[in-house]
C-alpha beads as a LAMMPS data file, in Angstrom:
LAMMPS data file: protein, C-alpha beads

464 atoms
463 bonds

1 atom types
1 bond types

-500.0 500.0 xlo xhi
-500.0 500.0 ylo yhi
-500.0 500.0 zlo zhi

Masses

1 110.0

Atoms # bond

1 1 1 -240.749 212.183 -210.031
2 1 1 -243.573 209.759 -210.877
3 1 1 -241.795 208.601 -213.999
4 1 1 -238.564 208.045 -212.087
5 1 1 -240.469 205.980 -209.524
6 1 1 -242.017 203.786 -212.204
7 1 1 -238.750 203.253 -214.061
8 1 1 -236.982 202.461 -210.816
9 1 1 -239.689 199.919 -209.970
10 1 1 -239.110 198.004 -213.168
11 1 1 -235.344 197.960 -212.563
12 1 1 -235.881 196.677 -209.028
13 1 1 -238.187 193.975 -210.333
14 1 1 -235.618 192.829 -212.899
15 1 1 -232.855 192.664 -210.289
16 1 1 -235.057 190.712 -207.887
17 1 1 -236.027 188.339 -210.682
18 1 1 -232.350 187.620 -211.363
19 1 1 -231.886 186.950 -207.662
20 1 1 -234.855 184.586 -207.759
21 1 1 -233.041 182.543 -210.410
22 1 1 -230.156 182.091 -208.002
23 1 1 -231.962 181.951 -204.648
24 1 1 -235.552 180.770 -204.939
25 1 1 -234.777 177.362 -206.297
26 1 1 -232.394 176.678 -203.438
27 1 1 -234.734 177.900 -200.716
28 1 1 -237.726 176.060 -202.116
29 1 1 -236.397 172.508 -201.986
30 1 1 -234.508 172.909 -198.751
31 1 1 -237.126 174.732 -196.704
32 1 1 -240.324 172.800 -197.391
33 1 1 -240.879 170.144 -194.727
34 1 1 -241.346 166.537 -195.832
35 1 1 -245.079 166.524 -195.191
36 1 1 -245.525 169.241 -197.842
37 1 1 -243.498 167.466 -200.518
38 1 1 -246.452 165.590 -201.932
39 1 1 -245.747 163.593 -205.064
40 1 1 -248.956 163.035 -207.013
41 1 1 -247.393 160.021 -208.754
42 1 1 -247.257 158.161 -205.394
43 1 1 -250.786 158.971 -204.260
44 1 1 -253.724 156.869 -205.386
45 1 1 -256.270 159.289 -206.785
46 1 1 -259.824 158.291 -207.621
47 1 1 -261.221 159.172 -211.018
48 1 1 -262.946 162.470 -211.726
49 1 1 -266.720 162.132 -212.135
50 1 1 -266.466 164.162 -215.360
51 1 1 -263.754 165.538 -217.609
52 1 1 -261.688 168.579 -216.615
53 1 1 -259.162 170.055 -219.023
54 1 1 -255.475 169.723 -218.107
55 1 1 -255.087 173.507 -218.458
56 1 1 -256.976 173.789 -215.166
57 1 1 -254.502 171.586 -213.302
58 1 1 -252.278 173.245 -210.717
59 1 1 -248.560 173.377 -211.364
60 1 1 -246.327 170.831 -209.633
61 1 1 -244.906 173.576 -207.418
62 1 1 -248.357 174.761 -206.320
63 1 1 -249.413 171.162 -205.654
64 1 1 -246.381 170.676 -203.431
65 1 1 -247.169 173.818 -201.448
66 1 1 -250.934 173.282 -201.232
67 1 1 -252.004 172.172 -197.750
68 1 1 -254.340 169.254 -197.133
69 1 1 -257.329 169.410 -194.827
70 1 1 -258.828 172.479 -193.165
71 1 1 -256.856 175.544 -192.157
72 1 1 -257.390 179.201 -191.307
73 1 1 -255.526 182.225 -192.594
74 1 1 -256.028 185.810 -191.603
75 1 1 -254.369 189.161 -191.514
76 1 1 -255.016 192.520 -189.921
77 1 1 -256.583 194.967 -192.332
78 1 1 -254.850 198.290 -191.835
79 1 1 -255.213 201.391 -193.974
80 1 1 -254.746 205.129 -193.877
81 1 1 -256.022 207.711 -196.348
82 1 1 -257.566 211.191 -196.260
83 1 1 -261.073 209.798 -196.877
84 1 1 -261.524 207.148 -194.208
85 1 1 -258.762 207.937 -191.739
86 1 1 -256.890 205.080 -190.066
87 1 1 -258.599 201.754 -190.684
88 1 1 -258.274 198.613 -188.633
89 1 1 -259.926 195.231 -188.694
90 1 1 -259.341 191.690 -189.802
91 1 1 -259.838 189.640 -192.945
92 1 1 -259.870 185.906 -192.448
93 1 1 -260.422 182.846 -194.578
94 1 1 -261.268 179.261 -193.689
95 1 1 -260.137 176.790 -196.345
96 1 1 -261.382 173.251 -196.753
97 1 1 -258.924 171.636 -199.156
98 1 1 -259.672 167.960 -198.621
99 1 1 -257.135 165.212 -199.213
100 1 1 -254.685 164.835 -202.047
101 1 1 -256.496 161.633 -202.976
102 1 1 -259.566 163.739 -203.802
103 1 1 -259.728 163.868 -207.628
104 1 1 -260.524 167.591 -207.491
105 1 1 -257.484 168.427 -205.307
106 1 1 -255.232 169.114 -208.300
107 1 1 -257.853 171.145 -210.183
108 1 1 -259.240 173.559 -207.588
109 1 1 -257.694 176.138 -205.233
110 1 1 -259.971 174.669 -202.514
111 1 1 -263.113 172.579 -202.114
112 1 1 -264.845 175.171 -199.936
113 1 1 -263.891 178.598 -198.613
114 1 1 -265.461 180.951 -196.084
115 1 1 -264.423 184.621 -196.039
116 1 1 -265.008 186.873 -193.045
117 1 1 -264.263 190.616 -192.932
118 1 1 -264.651 192.955 -189.954
119 1 1 -263.498 196.530 -190.511
120 1 1 -263.696 199.928 -188.849
121 1 1 -261.973 203.289 -189.268
122 1 1 -261.351 206.367 -187.195
123 1 1 -263.763 208.222 -189.497
124 1 1 -266.615 205.787 -188.843
125 1 1 -266.520 203.527 -191.883
126 1 1 -267.734 200.100 -190.781
127 1 1 -268.102 196.857 -192.685
128 1 1 -269.098 193.289 -191.902
129 1 1 -268.953 190.723 -194.693
130 1 1 -269.306 186.946 -194.887
131 1 1 -268.802 184.959 -198.087
132 1 1 -269.044 181.307 -199.108
133 1 1 -267.564 179.698 -202.234
134 1 1 -267.979 176.007 -203.124
135 1 1 -266.515 174.862 -206.474
136 1 1 -267.887 171.559 -207.806
137 1 1 -270.489 171.390 -205.043
138 1 1 -271.558 167.786 -204.278
139 1 1 -268.924 166.683 -206.844
140 1 1 -271.072 168.157 -209.600
141 1 1 -270.375 170.683 -212.359
142 1 1 -272.051 173.412 -210.300
143 1 1 -270.365 176.117 -208.226
144 1 1 -272.176 178.056 -205.492
145 1 1 -271.239 181.532 -204.272
146 1 1 -272.985 183.496 -201.526
147 1 1 -272.147 186.806 -199.888
148 1 1 -273.850 188.906 -197.257
149 1 1 -272.563 192.297 -196.168
150 1 1 -273.464 195.385 -194.194
151 1 1 -271.577 198.654 -194.577
152 1 1 -271.785 202.196 -193.320
153 1 1 -269.460 204.670 -195.021
154 1 1 -269.704 208.443 -194.448
155 1 1 -266.594 209.184 -196.531
156 1 1 -267.552 208.353 -200.113
157 1 1 -266.768 210.912 -202.790
158 1 1 -268.813 212.202 -205.716
159 1 1 -267.507 214.476 -208.466
160 1 1 -270.397 214.050 -210.902
161 1 1 -271.840 211.151 -212.898
162 1 1 -270.692 212.189 -216.370
163 1 1 -267.376 212.485 -218.169
164 1 1 -267.110 215.970 -216.695
165 1 1 -265.939 214.197 -213.533
166 1 1 -262.622 213.834 -215.399
167 1 1 -262.009 217.565 -215.100
168 1 1 -259.041 218.570 -212.994
169 1 1 -259.663 219.763 -209.463
170 1 1 -260.042 223.544 -209.201
171 1 1 -260.439 225.888 -206.246
172 1 1 -260.023 229.541 -205.265
173 1 1 -257.265 230.298 -202.728
174 1 1 -258.822 230.912 -199.322
175 1 1 -262.248 230.698 -200.991
176 1 1 -261.712 234.123 -202.557
177 1 1 -263.282 234.140 -206.028
178 1 1 -261.616 237.456 -206.822
179 1 1 -258.276 235.624 -207.046
180 1 1 -257.090 233.469 -209.925
181 1 1 -258.257 229.865 -209.433
182 1 1 -255.823 227.031 -208.799
183 1 1 -256.352 224.478 -211.569
184 1 1 -255.311 220.821 -211.781
185 1 1 -254.783 220.860 -208.028
186 1 1 -253.666 217.907 -205.962
187 1 1 -256.463 216.060 -204.218
188 1 1 -255.119 216.998 -200.794
189 1 1 -254.966 220.728 -201.566
190 1 1 -258.419 220.676 -203.136
191 1 1 -260.032 218.991 -200.120
192 1 1 -258.253 221.368 -197.740
193 1 1 -259.744 224.299 -199.664
194 1 1 -263.304 223.168 -198.874
195 1 1 -264.347 224.968 -195.697
196 1 1 -267.520 226.192 -194.046
197 1 1 -270.696 225.185 -195.892
198 1 1 -268.587 223.534 -198.615
199 1 1 -266.646 221.252 -196.271
200 1 1 -268.495 218.098 -197.438
201 1 1 -269.302 219.311 -200.939
202 1 1 -267.976 216.167 -202.648
203 1 1 -268.932 213.646 -199.970
204 1 1 -271.966 211.506 -199.211
205 1 1 -272.966 208.769 -196.777
206 1 1 -273.929 205.242 -197.760
207 1 1 -275.619 202.675 -195.567
208 1 1 -276.114 199.343 -197.333
209 1 1 -277.225 195.815 -196.516
210 1 1 -276.710 193.385 -199.391
211 1 1 -277.207 189.701 -200.193
212 1 1 -275.840 188.086 -203.350
213 1 1 -276.362 184.471 -204.424
214 1 1 -275.058 183.031 -207.689
215 1 1 -274.625 179.612 -209.251
216 1 1 -272.298 178.570 -212.080
217 1 1 -272.270 175.451 -214.229
218 1 1 -269.063 174.256 -215.854
219 1 1 -269.012 173.332 -219.533
220 1 1 -266.299 172.489 -222.079
221 1 1 -264.310 170.395 -219.594
222 1 1 -264.501 173.210 -217.027
223 1 1 -262.812 175.735 -219.323
224 1 1 -266.066 177.705 -219.436
225 1 1 -269.138 178.183 -217.314
226 1 1 -272.530 179.862 -217.456
227 1 1 -273.863 181.642 -214.408
228 1 1 -276.917 183.269 -212.964
229 1 1 -277.749 184.966 -209.714
230 1 1 -279.756 187.482 -207.779
231 1 1 -278.748 190.472 -205.702
232 1 1 -280.935 192.299 -203.200
233 1 1 -279.692 195.485 -201.559
234 1 1 -281.212 198.050 -199.253
235 1 1 -279.283 201.248 -199.971
236 1 1 -279.640 204.507 -198.084
237 1 1 -277.727 207.478 -199.552
238 1 1 -277.578 210.617 -197.444
239 1 1 -275.735 213.896 -197.863
240 1 1 -274.187 216.199 -195.294
241 1 1 -275.639 219.527 -194.283
242 1 1 -274.344 222.526 -196.167
243 1 1 -273.573 222.636 -199.856
244 1 1 -273.639 219.153 -201.451
245 1 1 -272.913 218.312 -205.099
246 1 1 -274.836 215.010 -204.939
247 1 1 -277.914 216.652 -203.439
248 1 1 -277.718 219.528 -205.930
249 1 1 -277.509 217.106 -208.867
250 1 1 -280.429 215.059 -207.495
251 1 1 -282.588 218.162 -207.053
252 1 1 -281.812 219.360 -210.582
253 1 1 -282.638 215.964 -212.085
254 1 1 -279.080 215.113 -213.148
255 1 1 -278.895 211.924 -211.057
256 1 1 -281.058 209.423 -209.182
257 1 1 -280.333 207.540 -206.001
258 1 1 -280.190 209.953 -203.058
259 1 1 -282.496 208.562 -200.366
260 1 1 -283.451 205.069 -199.229
261 1 1 -284.155 202.559 -202.006
262 1 1 -284.456 198.806 -202.496
263 1 1 -282.480 197.436 -205.448
264 1 1 -283.295 193.992 -206.858
265 1 1 -281.090 192.715 -209.669
266 1 1 -281.157 189.574 -211.813
267 1 1 -277.702 188.504 -212.999
268 1 1 -276.477 186.355 -215.877
269 1 1 -273.107 185.754 -217.455
270 1 1 -270.653 183.600 -219.343
271 1 1 -267.059 182.875 -218.297
272 1 1 -264.106 181.363 -220.157
273 1 1 -261.344 180.412 -217.731
274 1 1 -258.091 178.534 -218.387
275 1 1 -256.126 179.765 -215.357
276 1 1 -254.207 177.077 -213.535
277 1 1 -254.766 178.623 -210.078
278 1 1 -257.546 181.156 -209.534
279 1 1 -256.048 182.850 -206.493
280 1 1 -252.538 183.319 -207.956
281 1 1 -252.395 182.332 -211.652
282 1 1 -249.188 181.266 -213.348
283 1 1 -250.739 181.118 -216.809
284 1 1 -254.048 181.222 -218.613
285 1 1 -256.935 183.488 -219.588
286 1 1 -260.019 184.613 -217.717
287 1 1 -262.706 186.290 -219.842
288 1 1 -266.289 187.041 -218.922
289 1 1 -269.401 188.890 -220.012
290 1 1 -272.067 189.663 -217.410
291 1 1 -275.404 191.437 -217.395
292 1 1 -277.494 192.863 -214.564
293 1 1 -281.166 193.727 -214.982
294 1 1 -283.129 195.771 -212.453
295 1 1 -286.898 196.171 -212.911
296 1 1 -289.566 197.843 -210.845
297 1 1 -291.706 194.811 -211.685
298 1 1 -289.290 192.776 -209.549
299 1 1 -289.610 195.121 -206.592
300 1 1 -286.661 197.346 -207.439
301 1 1 -286.894 201.125 -207.157
302 1 1 -285.338 201.628 -210.612
303 1 1 -285.366 200.266 -214.153
304 1 1 -281.854 199.866 -215.582
305 1 1 -279.498 197.427 -217.251
306 1 1 -275.723 197.038 -216.847
307 1 1 -273.359 195.111 -219.090
308 1 1 -269.752 194.373 -218.217
309 1 1 -266.992 192.558 -220.098
310 1 1 -263.420 191.927 -219.022
311 1 1 -260.452 189.747 -219.932
312 1 1 -257.433 188.864 -217.782
313 1 1 -254.232 187.416 -219.205
314 1 1 -251.407 185.651 -217.344
315 1 1 -248.175 184.828 -219.161
316 1 1 -244.985 183.424 -217.591
317 1 1 -241.832 185.259 -218.733
318 1 1 -238.871 183.036 -219.638
319 1 1 -239.950 180.175 -217.354
320 1 1 -236.794 178.246 -218.197
321 1 1 -234.733 181.109 -216.733
322 1 1 -236.868 182.676 -213.971
323 1 1 -238.519 180.647 -211.237
324 1 1 -241.730 182.671 -211.406
325 1 1 -242.138 185.952 -213.280
326 1 1 -245.697 186.503 -214.506
327 1 1 -246.911 189.296 -216.767
328 1 1 -250.526 189.921 -215.724
329 1 1 -252.910 192.221 -217.564
330 1 1 -256.599 193.058 -217.560
331 1 1 -258.938 194.918 -219.912
332 1 1 -262.458 195.867 -218.833
333 1 1 -265.466 197.827 -220.039
334 1 1 -268.864 198.522 -218.490
335 1 1 -272.018 200.231 -219.757
336 1 1 -275.036 201.351 -217.738
337 1 1 -278.341 201.992 -219.529
338 1 1 -281.663 203.278 -218.256
339 1 1 -282.564 205.120 -215.076
340 1 1 -279.870 203.791 -212.784
341 1 1 -278.956 205.462 -209.485
342 1 1 -275.580 207.172 -209.726
343 1 1 -273.807 204.676 -207.457
344 1 1 -274.625 201.831 -209.864
345 1 1 -272.426 203.484 -212.526
346 1 1 -269.378 202.572 -210.466
347 1 1 -270.417 199.040 -209.479
348 1 1 -269.771 196.463 -212.206
349 1 1 -270.655 192.868 -211.391
350 1 1 -268.059 190.165 -211.965
351 1 1 -268.407 186.484 -211.125
352 1 1 -265.365 186.997 -208.870
353 1 1 -266.749 190.026 -207.038
354 1 1 -267.909 193.532 -207.898
355 1 1 -265.518 196.035 -209.435
356 1 1 -265.901 199.523 -208.002
357 1 1 -264.313 202.146 -210.199
358 1 1 -262.827 204.170 -211.542
359 1 1 -260.231 204.822 -208.896
360 1 1 -259.296 202.935 -205.768
361 1 1 -257.390 199.766 -205.034
362 1 1 -258.754 197.613 -207.881
363 1 1 -258.820 199.889 -210.950
364 1 1 -256.779 203.138 -211.148
365 1 1 -254.854 202.907 -207.913
366 1 1 -253.449 206.446 -207.971
367 1 1 -256.916 208.058 -207.711
368 1 1 -259.518 208.007 -204.955
369 1 1 -262.215 205.344 -205.062
370 1 1 -264.953 206.271 -207.574
371 1 1 -263.188 209.495 -208.517
372 1 1 -264.610 209.188 -212.062
373 1 1 -268.177 208.186 -213.013
374 1 1 -269.913 207.783 -216.364
375 1 1 -272.263 205.488 -218.257
376 1 1 -269.333 204.031 -220.183
377 1 1 -266.298 202.883 -218.203
378 1 1 -263.107 201.470 -219.711
379 1 1 -259.898 200.501 -217.908
380 1 1 -256.755 198.384 -218.139
381 1 1 -254.209 197.147 -215.597
382 1 1 -250.704 195.787 -216.076
383 1 1 -248.462 194.066 -213.507
384 1 1 -245.159 192.202 -213.634
385 1 1 -245.249 189.760 -210.714
386 1 1 -241.650 188.844 -209.959
387 1 1 -241.099 186.199 -207.307
388 1 1 -237.761 186.735 -205.558
389 1 1 -237.905 184.637 -202.400
390 1 1 -239.871 181.876 -200.714
391 1 1 -239.529 179.964 -197.488
392 1 1 -241.413 177.936 -194.890
393 1 1 -241.837 179.124 -191.299
394 1 1 -243.635 177.003 -188.701
395 1 1 -245.035 174.822 -191.475
396 1 1 -246.475 177.897 -193.209
397 1 1 -245.264 178.508 -196.758
398 1 1 -244.588 182.107 -197.866
399 1 1 -243.584 183.348 -201.324
400 1 1 -242.607 186.995 -201.987
401 1 1 -243.011 188.892 -205.264
402 1 1 -242.159 192.446 -206.327
403 1 1 -244.804 193.967 -208.608
404 1 1 -244.351 197.083 -210.770
405 1 1 -247.832 198.217 -211.832
406 1 1 -249.533 200.524 -214.319
407 1 1 -253.254 201.397 -214.496
408 1 1 -255.206 203.386 -217.076
409 1 1 -258.898 204.119 -217.587
410 1 1 -261.580 206.635 -218.434
411 1 1 -265.315 207.336 -218.503
412 1 1 -267.644 208.582 -221.257
413 1 1 -271.289 209.613 -221.528
414 1 1 -271.957 207.307 -224.494
415 1 1 -270.203 204.975 -226.942
416 1 1 -269.958 207.687 -229.594
417 1 1 -267.790 209.753 -227.268
418 1 1 -265.765 206.677 -226.346
419 1 1 -264.750 206.170 -229.964
420 1 1 -263.517 209.744 -230.420
421 1 1 -262.457 211.267 -227.082
422 1 1 -259.183 209.561 -226.199
423 1 1 -258.210 212.452 -223.945
424 1 1 -260.588 211.014 -221.341
425 1 1 -258.005 208.480 -220.176
426 1 1 -256.255 208.902 -216.821
427 1 1 -253.407 206.748 -215.532
428 1 1 -251.364 205.887 -212.465
429 1 1 -248.255 203.836 -211.777
430 1 1 -246.420 202.406 -208.833
431 1 1 -244.893 199.432 -207.053
432 1 1 -246.322 196.559 -205.065
433 1 1 -245.365 193.599 -202.921
434 1 1 -247.216 190.268 -202.900
435 1 1 -246.881 187.591 -200.240
436 1 1 -248.471 184.250 -201.130
437 1 1 -249.344 182.456 -197.911
438 1 1 -249.926 178.721 -198.348
439 1 1 -250.588 179.295 -202.060
440 1 1 -254.178 180.560 -201.752
441 1 1 -253.954 183.636 -199.515
442 1 1 -252.369 186.643 -201.208
443 1 1 -251.288 189.618 -199.090
444 1 1 -251.202 192.663 -201.376
445 1 1 -249.288 195.901 -200.678
446 1 1 -249.537 198.592 -203.382
447 1 1 -248.295 202.174 -203.635
448 1 1 -249.485 204.167 -206.650
449 1 1 -249.203 207.779 -207.797
450 1 1 -251.151 209.894 -210.279
451 1 1 -251.281 213.518 -211.386
452 1 1 -253.422 214.488 -208.411
453 1 1 -252.824 211.904 -205.701
454 1 1 -250.719 209.134 -204.128
455 1 1 -252.184 206.138 -202.307
456 1 1 -251.117 203.067 -200.354
457 1 1 -253.223 199.891 -200.150
458 1 1 -253.051 196.718 -198.143
459 1 1 -255.583 194.032 -199.083
460 1 1 -256.077 190.310 -199.343
461 1 1 -256.039 188.972 -202.898
462 1 1 -254.665 190.272 -206.177
463 1 1 -256.286 193.340 -207.715
464 1 1 -257.067 191.046 -210.679

Bonds

1 1 1 2
2 1 2 3
3 1 3 4
4 1 4 5
5 1 5 6
6 1 6 7
7 1 7 8
8 1 8 9
9 1 9 10
10 1 10 11
11 1 11 12
12 1 12 13
13 1 13 14
14 1 14 15
15 1 15 16
16 1 16 17
17 1 17 18
18 1 18 19
19 1 19 20
20 1 20 21
21 1 21 22
22 1 22 23
23 1 23 24
24 1 24 25
25 1 25 26
26 1 26 27
27 1 27 28
28 1 28 29
29 1 29 30
30 1 30 31
31 1 31 32
32 1 32 33
33 1 33 34
34 1 34 35
35 1 35 36
36 1 36 37
37 1 37 38
38 1 38 39
39 1 39 40
40 1 40 41
41 1 41 42
42 1 42 43
43 1 43 44
44 1 44 45
45 1 45 46
46 1 46 47
47 1 47 48
48 1 48 49
49 1 49 50
50 1 50 51
51 1 51 52
52 1 52 53
53 1 53 54
54 1 54 55
55 1 55 56
56 1 56 57
57 1 57 58
58 1 58 59
59 1 59 60
60 1 60 61
61 1 61 62
62 1 62 63
63 1 63 64
64 1 64 65
65 1 65 66
66 1 66 67
67 1 67 68
68 1 68 69
69 1 69 70
70 1 70 71
71 1 71 72
72 1 72 73
73 1 73 74
74 1 74 75
75 1 75 76
76 1 76 77
77 1 77 78
78 1 78 79
79 1 79 80
80 1 80 81
81 1 81 82
82 1 82 83
83 1 83 84
84 1 84 85
85 1 85 86
86 1 86 87
87 1 87 88
88 1 88 89
89 1 89 90
90 1 90 91
91 1 91 92
92 1 92 93
93 1 93 94
94 1 94 95
95 1 95 96
96 1 96 97
97 1 97 98
98 1 98 99
99 1 99 100
100 1 100 101
101 1 101 102
102 1 102 103
103 1 103 104
104 1 104 105
105 1 105 106
106 1 106 107
107 1 107 108
108 1 108 109
109 1 109 110
110 1 110 111
111 1 111 112
112 1 112 113
113 1 113 114
114 1 114 115
115 1 115 116
116 1 116 117
117 1 117 118
118 1 118 119
119 1 119 120
120 1 120 121
121 1 121 122
122 1 122 123
123 1 123 124
124 1 124 125
125 1 125 126
126 1 126 127
127 1 127 128
128 1 128 129
129 1 129 130
130 1 130 131
131 1 131 132
132 1 132 133
133 1 133 134
134 1 134 135
135 1 135 136
136 1 136 137
137 1 137 138
138 1 138 139
139 1 139 140
140 1 140 141
141 1 141 142
142 1 142 143
143 1 143 144
144 1 144 145
145 1 145 146
146 1 146 147
147 1 147 148
148 1 148 149
149 1 149 150
150 1 150 151
151 1 151 152
152 1 152 153
153 1 153 154
154 1 154 155
155 1 155 156
156 1 156 157
157 1 157 158
158 1 158 159
159 1 159 160
160 1 160 161
161 1 161 162
162 1 162 163
163 1 163 164
164 1 164 165
165 1 165 166
166 1 166 167
167 1 167 168
168 1 168 169
169 1 169 170
170 1 170 171
171 1 171 172
172 1 172 173
173 1 173 174
174 1 174 175
175 1 175 176
176 1 176 177
177 1 177 178
178 1 178 179
179 1 179 180
180 1 180 181
181 1 181 182
182 1 182 183
183 1 183 184
184 1 184 185
185 1 185 186
186 1 186 187
187 1 187 188
188 1 188 189
189 1 189 190
190 1 190 191
191 1 191 192
192 1 192 193
193 1 193 194
194 1 194 195
195 1 195 196
196 1 196 197
197 1 197 198
198 1 198 199
199 1 199 200
200 1 200 201
201 1 201 202
202 1 202 203
203 1 203 204
204 1 204 205
205 1 205 206
206 1 206 207
207 1 207 208
208 1 208 209
209 1 209 210
210 1 210 211
211 1 211 212
212 1 212 213
213 1 213 214
214 1 214 215
215 1 215 216
216 1 216 217
217 1 217 218
218 1 218 219
219 1 219 220
220 1 220 221
221 1 221 222
222 1 222 223
223 1 223 224
224 1 224 225
225 1 225 226
226 1 226 227
227 1 227 228
228 1 228 229
229 1 229 230
230 1 230 231
231 1 231 232
232 1 232 233
233 1 233 234
234 1 234 235
235 1 235 236
236 1 236 237
237 1 237 238
238 1 238 239
239 1 239 240
240 1 240 241
241 1 241 242
242 1 242 243
243 1 243 244
244 1 244 245
245 1 245 246
246 1 246 247
247 1 247 248
248 1 248 249
249 1 249 250
250 1 250 251
251 1 251 252
252 1 252 253
253 1 253 254
254 1 254 255
255 1 255 256
256 1 256 257
257 1 257 258
258 1 258 259
259 1 259 260
260 1 260 261
261 1 261 262
262 1 262 263
263 1 263 264
264 1 264 265
265 1 265 266
266 1 266 267
267 1 267 268
268 1 268 269
269 1 269 270
270 1 270 271
271 1 271 272
272 1 272 273
273 1 273 274
274 1 274 275
275 1 275 276
276 1 276 277
277 1 277 278
278 1 278 279
279 1 279 280
280 1 280 281
281 1 281 282
282 1 282 283
283 1 283 284
284 1 284 285
285 1 285 286
286 1 286 287
287 1 287 288
288 1 288 289
289 1 289 290
290 1 290 291
291 1 291 292
292 1 292 293
293 1 293 294
294 1 294 295
295 1 295 296
296 1 296 297
297 1 297 298
298 1 298 299
299 1 299 300
300 1 300 301
301 1 301 302
302 1 302 303
303 1 303 304
304 1 304 305
305 1 305 306
306 1 306 307
307 1 307 308
308 1 308 309
309 1 309 310
310 1 310 311
311 1 311 312
312 1 312 313
313 1 313 314
314 1 314 315
315 1 315 316
316 1 316 317
317 1 317 318
318 1 318 319
319 1 319 320
320 1 320 321
321 1 321 322
322 1 322 323
323 1 323 324
324 1 324 325
325 1 325 326
326 1 326 327
327 1 327 328
328 1 328 329
329 1 329 330
330 1 330 331
331 1 331 332
332 1 332 333
333 1 333 334
334 1 334 335
335 1 335 336
336 1 336 337
337 1 337 338
338 1 338 339
339 1 339 340
340 1 340 341
341 1 341 342
342 1 342 343
343 1 343 344
344 1 344 345
345 1 345 346
346 1 346 347
347 1 347 348
348 1 348 349
349 1 349 350
350 1 350 351
351 1 351 352
352 1 352 353
353 1 353 354
354 1 354 355
355 1 355 356
356 1 356 357
357 1 357 358
358 1 358 359
359 1 359 360
360 1 360 361
361 1 361 362
362 1 362 363
363 1 363 364
364 1 364 365
365 1 365 366
366 1 366 367
367 1 367 368
368 1 368 369
369 1 369 370
370 1 370 371
371 1 371 372
372 1 372 373
373 1 373 374
374 1 374 375
375 1 375 376
376 1 376 377
377 1 377 378
378 1 378 379
379 1 379 380
380 1 380 381
381 1 381 382
382 1 382 383
383 1 383 384
384 1 384 385
385 1 385 386
386 1 386 387
387 1 387 388
388 1 388 389
389 1 389 390
390 1 390 391
391 1 391 392
392 1 392 393
393 1 393 394
394 1 394 395
395 1 395 396
396 1 396 397
397 1 397 398
398 1 398 399
399 1 399 400
400 1 400 401
401 1 401 402
402 1 402 403
403 1 403 404
404 1 404 405
405 1 405 406
406 1 406 407
407 1 407 408
408 1 408 409
409 1 409 410
410 1 410 411
411 1 411 412
412 1 412 413
413 1 413 414
414 1 414 415
415 1 415 416
416 1 416 417
417 1 417 418
418 1 418 419
419 1 419 420
420 1 420 421
421 1 421 422
422 1 422 423
423 1 423 424
424 1 424 425
425 1 425 426
426 1 426 427
427 1 427 428
428 1 428 429
429 1 429 430
430 1 430 431
431 1 431 432
432 1 432 433
433 1 433 434
434 1 434 435
435 1 435 436
436 1 436 437
437 1 437 438
438 1 438 439
439 1 439 440
440 1 440 441
441 1 441 442
442 1 442 443
443 1 443 444
444 1 444 445
445 1 445 446
446 1 446 447
447 1 447 448
448 1 448 449
449 1 449 450
450 1 450 451
451 1 451 452
452 1 452 453
453 1 453 454
454 1 454 455
455 1 455 456
456 1 456 457
457 1 457 458
458 1 458 459
459 1 459 460
460 1 460 461
461 1 461 462
462 1 462 463
463 1 463 464
């Protein structure tokens, strides 16, 4: 049935794309109010203080739809899954776009942005997060990012920190080991089989307070930038009473990290970025290499090093025929060396926010968050973003896209295994909907299925 779903998704996307050729162009010009039809040729724009490549310039359509001044967007954050229960909260953003006469208006998604997240679930996951992003701060080549967050999550899962976590889920019916085991079980059936002392066997509790500050400097006419930063986190990992895989692995010396520890990390990286619009690219490449170093000499509880590389590609499909159909893809790989706590295996630092994998809403969407852990992590994502309708309601611009999606990834214990053990890959596929709200705010709805699970996500922002 999964394959039928995926094939059907691509057919739906193609049909909607054909409709976009007939409908979107008509709706766009008729529905946008006069104050949003801004013609850059009739606005006096002061000169840039330094050169910025034309590949970074927003498209004419995005410039027309981009709002001037300050405005607020927000959406309820609702979710439901077997781990966290029903989730509710709000994600909001405050944008400071400036005036069209600002020389940076056509080259940035915003001049400043503040993100605020408040979230809670019926199973006691709680999160508060505040972020600040200022491209070209003080009209310089520097960009400042800051984020502070506090989270309590008693529903995180752990299936091991090696490539053995790729093994299919297995359990004995009714806990009776005299019966033949059920192998390659669905996630739901496996979790339901855990009773008594084993009820929380694959779960642990995380309480974390974190502060991250980074600065980036543009080079090569803003097509590239170098960055550095620091992250400080107080992390408390606890396990439930009864039988616990994480506690067992800690006691046997297989992992580190259970308990309360301070993590201090120095960050450095290099980014090459030719996307025309960061929040919703029409074209371009984003590639980066980052490194995180944690040392006891810096006050951290552990000595380890993490390296992460990724590349994102955005290619318009037949732009002379379709209004907006974008093939988006991403390739990523991370490696963790040294004595890192197990939860650092899944947290790869990107200049655009950490990537927590494998599994969950940003990597392999058909598997639970952090379902697979290993020192080497490799993944790829593919989406066809097909815009089929756009309109303006109460001076708010909305654009709708159908998105067939495919994710694949795996984990390995070392690079030698990575080069030879191709059977370690797992995949999922599905269908999504994107709603671009005033260009910058992306409402993302995704449904994905895998061999052991099916999941629905609603988030702000593209997965990549």
